[in-house]
N, C-alpha and C positions, 0 to 999 in steps of 0.2 A: 146074424142079422144084416150085417154090412153087405155080405156076399148076396143076399136075397134082394136087398134094395138096389145094388149096383146092376144085377141081371134084369130086375123088373123095369128099371128106367131105361136101360139101353134097348131092351125089347120094345117098349112102348114107343120110344122116339123113332126107332128104325121103321116099325109098322106105320107110324103116323107120317113119316116123311115119304115113305115109298109104296107100301102095300095099299093103303087106303086111298091115295090119289089114283092109283091104278084101278082099284075097284069102282071108284066113283066114274071114271072114264069108261071103263070096259063093261060094267054090269048095269042092267036096267034098274036095279034097285040098290046100285052101289052107294049112292049118298045116304040112304037110310041105313044100310048095313055098315058103312064106315062110321056114321055118327053113334050107332048102338055100340061098336067096339071101342070107340074113343071114349064114350061114356063109362065103359068098363074099366078102361084104363085109369080114368079119373077116379073112380071108386077105389081101386087098388092104391093108387097114390094117396088118397085120403087116409087109408088104413096105415100105410107105411109111415106117414106123418105122425100119426097117433102112436105107432109102435116105437119109432126111432128114439125118442127120448127115454123110453122105459127099459128096465132091466127085466130079466125072466122072473124076478121075484115079485114084480109089480102085479097087484091083484087082477088087472084087466088084460095083462099080457097073454095069457093062454086063450081068453075069449077072442081078442083081436087077432092073434095069429091063427087060430082056427077059421075065423071069418076070412082072412086074407087068403088062406090056402083054398078055402071053398070058392072064393071068388076066382082065383087063378084057375082052378080046376074047371069051373064053368066057362070061363073065357076060352080056354084051350078046346074044350068040347064045342063051343059055339064056332070057333075058327075051323075047326076040322070037319064040321058038319055043313057049314054054309059058305063062307068066302073062298076057302081053298079049293073046293070042288067046282065051285062056279068059275073061279079064275082059270083053273086048269082046263076047263072047257072053252072058256072065251078067249085064251091067249095061246099063242103058238109056242113052240118049244124054246126059240130064241128069246121071246118075251119073258117067259118064266125064268130061263137062266139069267137074264139081265136083271130081273126083279130079285131073285135070290142073291145074286152078287152085291147088288146096291144095299139090300137089307143087311147082308152079313157086314159089308164095309161100315155102313152107318152104325151098326151095333158095336163096332170097335172104337169109334170115336165120339159115340154119344156121351152125354153127361152122365154121371154116376149118382145123382141125387136128383129127387123130384123138384120141379120148379111149377108150383101151382099156378102162378100168375102168367106163365109162359103160354103163347098162343098154341092152340092144338091143330090148326089147319094151315096147309101150305098157302102161300109161300112164307108166311111169317114164322112157321115152326122149323124151317130149314136152318142148318148150322151156318155160321158166318164163313167157314171154310169152304169155298167153292169146290175143292177137290173132294169134299166129302159127300156132296149131293150127287 
């Protein structure tokens, strides 16, 4: 469970810092698309917060983990069908490589636990370490 939480939080932070701002800037429907994806991240974090204190023996654990898995699969499908192809068409190769590098680096330094009160939009959600942005 700890590994799942770490990877989900790092993924969310990296996308919210870099991918969604580019989508907002480059795509005509980028703001709506980014808001939808951020809402999906928030739902996954809500489920993680419910799962974190539970052990596998808890009665609600199986239901919550199945719901989290379904939400993550839906989120991945959404990204592969909508923002990724649109960004691939809207951005040149250098922009995409730069974006990929930024997301990868942000994922390495991102927090490892959800912070539900943290802002979800730039610039307030950027890390304090300027080298990480």
